[in-house]
C-alpha positions as CSV (number, residue, x, y, z in Angstrom):
1,M,-18.3,1.3,-50.4
2,S,-20.6,-1.3,-51.1
3,M,-19.7,-4.9,-50.7
4,T,-17.2,-6.2,-48.2
5,E,-14.0,-4.2,-47.6
6,D,-11.0,-6.4,-48.2
7,K,-8.1,-5.9,-45.8
8,G,-6.5,-2.6,-46.8
9,Q,-3.1,-2.0,-48.4
10,R,-1.9,-0.2,-45.2
11,A,-2.3,-3.2,-43.2
12,E,-0.6,-5.5,-45.6
13,R,2.4,-3.4,-45.7
14,R,3.1,-3.3,-41.9
15,P,6.1,-5.6,-41.1
16,G,4.9,-8.3,-38.7
17,F,1.4,-7.3,-39.0
18,A,-0.9,-9.8,-37.2
19,T,-4.5,-10.2,-36.4
20,R,-5.4,-8.5,-33.1
21,C,-8.3,-7.8,-30.9
22,V,-8.7,-4.9,-28.4
23,A,-10.7,-5.3,-25.2
24,F,-11.9,-2.3,-23.2
25,L,-12.5,-3.3,-19.6
26,G,-15.1,-0.8,-18.5
27,V,-15.0,2.5,-16.8
28,G,-11.6,3.7,-15.7
29,A,-9.9,0.6,-17.0
30,A,-7.0,0.8,-19.5
31,A,-7.4,-0.6,-23.0
32,A,-5.4,-3.8,-23.4
33,A,-4.4,-5.6,-26.4
34,V,-5.3,-9.2,-26.5
35,G,-5.1,-12.1,-29.2
36,C,-8.2,-12.6,-31.2
37,G,-10.4,-15.2,-29.5
38,A,-9.0,-14.7,-26.2
39,A,-11.5,-14.2,-23.3
40,T,-11.8,-10.9,-21.7
41,A,-10.6,-11.1,-18.1
42,P,-13.3,-10.3,-15.6
43,S,-12.9,-7.3,-13.3
44,A,-14.8,-5.7,-10.6
45,T,-15.5,-2.6,-12.6
46,S,-16.8,-4.6,-15.8
47,A,-18.9,-7.1,-13.9
48,A,-22.1,-5.3,-14.9
49,I,-21.0,-3.9,-18.2
50,P,-22.1,-5.7,-21.4
51,T,-19.5,-6.8,-23.9
52,L,-19.6,-6.7,-27.7
53,T,-17.4,-8.2,-30.4
54,V,-17.0,-6.1,-33.5
55,G,-15.1,-7.2,-36.5
56,I,-13.3,-4.9,-38.9
57,P,-11.6,-5.9,-42.3
58,G,-8.4,-4.2,-41.2
59,P,-7.0,-0.8,-40.0
60,G,-7.5,2.3,-42.0
61,P,-9.5,5.4,-42.4
62,A,-12.6,3.6,-43.5
63,Y,-13.0,2.3,-40.0
64,L,-11.7,5.3,-38.2
65,D,-14.8,6.1,-36.1
66,V,-14.7,2.7,-34.4
67,D,-10.9,2.9,-33.7
68,L,-11.3,6.7,-32.8
69,A,-14.0,5.8,-30.2
70,Q,-11.5,3.5,-28.6
71,A,-8.6,6.0,-28.8
72,L,-10.7,8.7,-27.3
73,G,-12.0,6.5,-24.5
74,Y,-15.7,6.8,-25.6
75,Y,-16.4,3.1,-25.0
76,Q,-15.4,3.4,-21.3
77,K,-17.6,6.5,-21.1
78,A,-20.4,4.6,-22.6
79,R,-20.0,1.7,-20.2
80,V,-19.5,-1.1,-22.8
81,N,-16.7,-3.5,-23.3
82,V,-15.8,-3.6,-27.0
83,N,-13.6,-6.3,-28.5
84,I,-12.3,-5.2,-31.8
85,S,-11.4,-8.0,-34.0
86,D,-9.3,-7.5,-37.1
87,A,-10.9,-10.2,-39.0
88,G,-9.6,-9.4,-42.5
89,V,-11.4,-10.7,-45.4
90,V,-13.4,-13.3,-43.4
91,V,-15.2,-10.5,-41.5
92,V,-18.4,-11.1,-43.4
93,T,-18.6,-14.8,-43.1
94,Q,-17.8,-14.6,-39.4
95,A,-20.6,-12.1,-38.8
96,A,-23.0,-14.2,-40.9
97,A,-22.2,-17.1,-38.8
98,G,-22.7,-15.3,-35.5
99,Q,-19.0,-15.3,-34.5
100,L,-19.1,-11.6,-34.4
101,D,-21.8,-9.5,-32.8
102,L,-21.3,-6.7,-35.4
103,A,-19.2,-6.1,-38.6
104,L,-17.9,-3.2,-40.5
105,S,-17.9,-3.5,-44.2
106,G,-19.3,-2.4,-47.6
107,T,-23.1,-2.4,-47.1
108,T,-23.9,-4.9,-49.8
109,A,-22.0,-7.5,-47.9
110,L,-25.1,-8.0,-45.6
111,L,-27.2,-8.8,-48.6
112,A,-25.9,-12.3,-49.5
113,P,-26.3,-13.6,-45.9
114,N,-29.9,-12.5,-46.0
115,N,-30.4,-14.2,-49.3
116,E,-29.0,-17.5,-47.8
117,G,-31.5,-17.5,-44.8
118,H,-29.3,-15.5,-42.2
119,H,-31.3,-12.5,-41.4
120,T,-28.9,-9.6,-41.1
121,V,-29.7,-6.0,-40.3
122,D,-28.0,-2.6,-40.9
123,V,-27.8,-0.6,-37.8
124,Y,-25.4,2.3,-38.9
125,A,-24.3,3.9,-42.0
126,W,-20.6,4.9,-41.5
127,A,-20.0,6.2,-45.2
128,I,-22.5,7.7,-47.5
129,G,-21.4,7.9,-51.1
130,N,-18.4,5.7,-52.6
131,P,-15.2,6.0,-50.7
132,V,-13.6,3.3,-52.6
133,A,-14.3,4.8,-56.0
134,A,-10.6,5.8,-56.4
135,V,-9.4,4.6,-59.8
136,A,-5.5,4.5,-59.9
137,V,-3.1,4.0,-62.8
138,A,0.6,3.8,-63.3
139,S,2.2,7.2,-63.2
140,N,3.3,6.8,-67.0
141,S,0.0,5.6,-68.0
142,P,-1.5,7.0,-71.4
143,Y,-5.0,7.1,-69.6
144,H,-6.2,10.3,-68.2
145,T,-10.1,10.1,-67.9
146,L,-12.5,7.3,-67.0
147,M,-13.6,7.1,-70.6
148,D,-10.0,6.4,-71.8
149,L,-10.3,3.1,-70.0
150,S,-13.0,2.0,-72.4
151,G,-12.5,-1.7,-73.1
152,Q,-9.4,-2.0,-70.9
153,K,-8.4,-4.4,-68.2
154,M,-9.4,-3.3,-64.7
155,L,-7.8,-5.3,-61.8
156,V,-10.0,-5.9,-58.8
157,Q,-9.7,-7.7,-55.5
158,G,-11.8,-10.8,-55.5
159,V,-15.4,-11.2,-56.8
160,G,-18.4,-9.7,-54.9
161,T,-16.1,-7.2,-53.2
162,S,-16.3,-3.5,-53.0
163,S,-13.6,-2.9,-55.7
164,Y,-15.4,-5.5,-58.0
165,G,-18.8,-3.8,-57.5
166,T,-17.5,-0.4,-58.0
167,A,-15.5,-1.5,-61.2
168,A,-18.8,-3.0,-62.5
169,Y,-20.7,0.1,-61.9
170,F,-17.9,2.2,-63.6
171,S,-18.0,-0.2,-66.6
172,H,-21.8,0.4,-66.9
173,Y,-21.1,4.1,-66.8
174,I,-18.6,3.8,-69.6
175,V,-21.0,1.8,-71.7
176,T,-23.9,4.1,-71.2
177,H,-21.6,7.0,-72.3
178,G,-20.6,5.3,-75.7
179,G,-17.6,3.2,-74.6
180,K,-16.9,-0.6,-74.3
181,P,-17.3,-2.5,-71.1
182,L,-14.2,-2.9,-68.7
183,D,-12.5,-6.3,-68.6
184,L,-12.7,-7.1,-64.9
185,V,-9.9,-9.4,-63.7
186,S,-9.7,-10.6,-60.1
187,V,-6.4,-10.7,-58.3
188,T,-5.9,-12.1,-54.7
189,S,-4.2,-9.1,-53.0
190,E,-4.1,-5.3,-53.3
191,S,-0.2,-5.3,-53.2
192,A,-0.2,-7.7,-56.3
193,I,-2.7,-5.6,-58.0
194,N,-0.6,-2.5,-57.6
195,N,2.5,-4.2,-58.8
196,E,0.7,-5.5,-62.0
197,V,-0.8,-2.0,-62.7
198,I,2.7,-0.4,-62.3
199,A,4.0,-3.1,-64.5
200,G,1.4,-2.5,-67.3
201,V,-0.2,-5.8,-66.8
202,G,-3.5,-4.0,-66.1
203,A,-4.6,-0.6,-67.1
204,A,-6.1,0.4,-63.8
205,T,-7.5,-0.6,-60.4
206,V,-10.1,0.7,-58.1
207,G,-10.4,1.0,-54.2
208,P,-9.8,3.5,-51.4
209,V,-7.1,6.1,-51.9
210,S,-5.3,4.6,-49.0
211,Y,-4.6,1.4,-51.1
212,Y,-2.3,3.5,-53.4
213,E,-1.0,6.0,-50.8
214,S,2.6,4.7,-50.8
215,E,2.8,4.3,-54.6
216,I,1.5,7.7,-55.2
217,Q,3.9,9.2,-52.9
218,A,6.7,7.3,-54.5
219,G,5.7,8.5,-57.9
220,K,4.8,5.0,-59.1
221,M,1.0,5.5,-59.4
222,R,-1.5,8.4,-59.8
223,L,-5.1,8.8,-59.4
224,L,-7.3,8.8,-62.5
225,V,-10.5,9.2,-60.7
226,D,-10.7,11.0,-57.3
227,P,-13.7,9.6,-55.2
228,T,-14.1,13.0,-53.4
229,S,-14.4,14.9,-56.6
230,A,-17.9,16.4,-57.4
231,S,-18.1,14.5,-60.6
232,T,-17.4,11.2,-59.0
233,R,-19.8,11.8,-56.1
234,K,-22.4,12.7,-58.6
235,I,-22.0,9.2,-60.2
236,F,-22.7,7.4,-57.0
237,G,-24.9,9.9,-55.3
238,G,-26.1,9.2,-51.7
239,V,-25.7,5.4,-51.8
240,V,-25.3,3.9,-48.3
241,G,-21.7,2.9,-49.1
242,N,-20.4,1.3,-45.8
243,S,-22.2,0.1,-42.7
244,I,-22.1,-1.5,-39.4
245,W,-24.4,-4.7,-39.4
246,G,-25.0,-7.9,-37.9
247,L,-27.5,-10.9,-37.4
248,A,-30.9,-9.6,-36.3
249,S,-30.7,-12.1,-33.5
250,K,-27.3,-10.8,-32.4
251,V,-28.5,-7.3,-32.3
252,N,-31.6,-8.1,-30.3
253,Q,-29.7,-10.3,-27.9
254,N,-27.1,-7.6,-27.2
255,K,-29.5,-4.6,-27.2
256,V,-27.9,-2.7,-24.4
257,A,-24.4,-3.3,-25.7
258,V,-25.2,-2.3,-29.2
259,E,-27.0,0.9,-28.2
260,R,-24.0,2.0,-26.1
261,F,-21.5,1.0,-28.7
262,L,-23.4,3.1,-31.3
263,A,-23.6,6.1,-29.1
264,A,-19.8,6.0,-28.7
265,V,-19.3,5.6,-32.5
266,R,-21.7,8.3,-33.2
267,A,-19.8,10.6,-30.8
268,A,-16.5,9.7,-32.5
269,D,-18.1,10.8,-35.9
270,Q,-19.2,14.0,-34.4
271,Y,-15.4,14.4,-33.3
272,V,-14.4,13.9,-36.9
273,H,-16.9,16.5,-38.2
274,T,-15.7,19.2,-35.7
275,H,-11.9,18.5,-35.8
276,T,-9.3,18.9,-38.5
277,A,-7.9,15.8,-40.2
278,A,-4.6,16.3,-38.4
279,Q,-6.4,16.4,-35.1
280,V,-8.3,13.2,-35.9
281,A,-5.1,11.5,-37.0
282,T,-3.3,12.6,-33.7
283,A,-6.2,11.2,-31.7
284,L,-6.4,8.1,-33.9
285,A,-2.6,7.4,-33.3
286,K,-3.5,6.2,-29.7
287,S,-5.3,3.2,-31.2
288,P,-3.3,-0.1,-31.3
289,F,-4.6,-0.6,-34.8
290,E,-2.7,2.4,-36.0
291,A,0.7,1.4,-34.6
292,G,3.5,2.0,-37.0
293,Y,1.7,4.7,-39.0
294,S,2.9,8.3,-39.0
295,I,0.7,11.2,-38.2
296,S,1.1,12.7,-41.7
297,S,0.3,9.3,-43.3
298,N,-2.9,9.1,-41.1
299,T,-3.7,12.7,-41.7
300,A,-3.7,12.0,-45.7
301,A,-5.7,8.8,-45.1
302,V,-8.4,10.7,-43.0
303,Q,-8.6,13.4,-45.6
304,S,-9.4,10.8,-48.3
305,F,-12.3,9.5,-46.3
306,E,-13.6,12.3,-44.2
307,A,-15.9,13.6,-47.0
308,F,-17.9,10.3,-46.8
309,A,-17.7,9.8,-42.9
310,A,-21.4,9.4,-41.5
311,P,-22.8,12.6,-42.6
312,T,-26.2,11.4,-41.1
313,L,-24.5,10.3,-38.0
314,G,-25.4,6.7,-38.9
315,Y,-29.0,7.2,-39.8
316,I,-30.3,5.4,-42.8
317,S,-33.7,6.8,-44.4
318,K,-35.9,4.6,-46.4
319,S,-35.3,6.8,-49.4
320,A,-31.5,6.4,-49.1
321,W,-32.0,2.6,-48.8
322,D,-34.2,2.4,-51.9
323,L,-31.8,4.6,-53.9
324,S,-29.0,2.2,-52.9
325,L,-30.9,-0.9,-53.8
326,N,-31.6,0.6,-57.2
327,E,-27.9,1.4,-57.8
328,W,-26.6,-2.0,-56.4
329,K,-28.6,-3.7,-59.2
330,L,-25.5,-2.7,-61.5
331,Y,-22.9,-4.1,-59.1
332,G,-23.0,-7.6,-60.4
333,L,-24.3,-9.2,-57.2
334,G,-26.4,-11.9,-58.7
335,L,-29.3,-11.1,-56.3
336,N,-32.8,-10.2,-56.9
337,L,-32.7,-6.8,-55.1
338,S,-36.5,-6.4,-55.5
339,S,-37.0,-9.3,-53.0
340,P,-38.7,-8.4,-49.7
341,L,-35.6,-9.9,-48.1
342,F,-33.7,-6.7,-49.0
343,S,-36.4,-4.2,-48.2
344,Y,-36.0,-1.4,-45.7
345,S,-38.2,-2.9,-43.2
346,N,-36.3,-6.2,-43.2
347,A,-32.6,-5.2,-43.7
348,V,-32.4,-2.1,-41.8
349,D,-32.9,-1.5,-38.1
350,M,-32.6,2.0,-36.8
351,A,-34.1,1.3,-33.4
352,P,-30.7,0.8,-31.7
353,L,-29.3,4.1,-33.1
354,N,-32.5,6.0,-32.2
355,A,-32.2,4.6,-28.5
356,A,-28.3,5.4,-28.6
357,A,-29.1,9.1,-29.6
358,K,-31.3,9.4,-26.5
359,L,-28.6,8.1,-24.1
360,N,-27.4,10.7,-21.6
361,I,-23.7,10.3,-22.1
362,K,-21.0,13.0,-21.8
363,F,-18.3,12.3,-24.2
């Protein structure tokens, strides 16, 4: 969804979870796990192959195309070294500071850096719609519809995050339909949020389905709003929910690497569109970022996201961007979204994707 994606609950639950990067050392070389910040070892096969460092907020279905491209060997085929950095909640600040070449997050995360003088551009839409619009409540909750939450306490992770923005939008929806605004309360982690909702401290929370997957399976929580339902998708429409973006200077500096990377990601999204969730989950299991997750768990996670997964294969039209800007005005961003800083011509760059689509690569 919009705004930065906070590190997912699935990542928080994994015992011994640590931040990792993955380097892909060119054609025919095996993928190797390395510590974040470690240099990629030079090799004869990678000498002429460009390198790109891409940050993700954490493992999970919302970033499946980037992980899937690695698992399927698409980066090697595209002849690009890709260091995937599990940057967690600092992925946005690292990208805005130029410490990452590209970042994956909710699309609105790139707006604040632009407002602060760091020219960022969106190069790929990897979710259209709002995949983090899942509202969850305790299994014994008396609330059964969105309107039932009128005036109630909604727990969100941080301020200016995807869950916060979605909650703000739901609050606006409730008010315009005769209810009272939600009481938005920020809590530091998703695990703490879930525990407080189960305990009745908060009425509900909002985020991707994967945040509540274990609690739902354990019978402790249930979905009040399904983000894949027709009614929910109608609320959010064709908003450019999640994107791949970076500093314009970084995109221009790494032109060849960005184009090859996007070609591989685009091919991974085509794989998602032409295979079952179980097949995608099985392929995804080869990614180091999915270690410790079962195929059945990953299948359910993929199913919760695939309805939003890059239906335009990354392309962002001006009409889609303008629609998104209009919707984001209700997300509590504190930005003047009518400013030229956020216009399609300034904040979106489809040239790398258009070039990537023309590359003659057999995936």
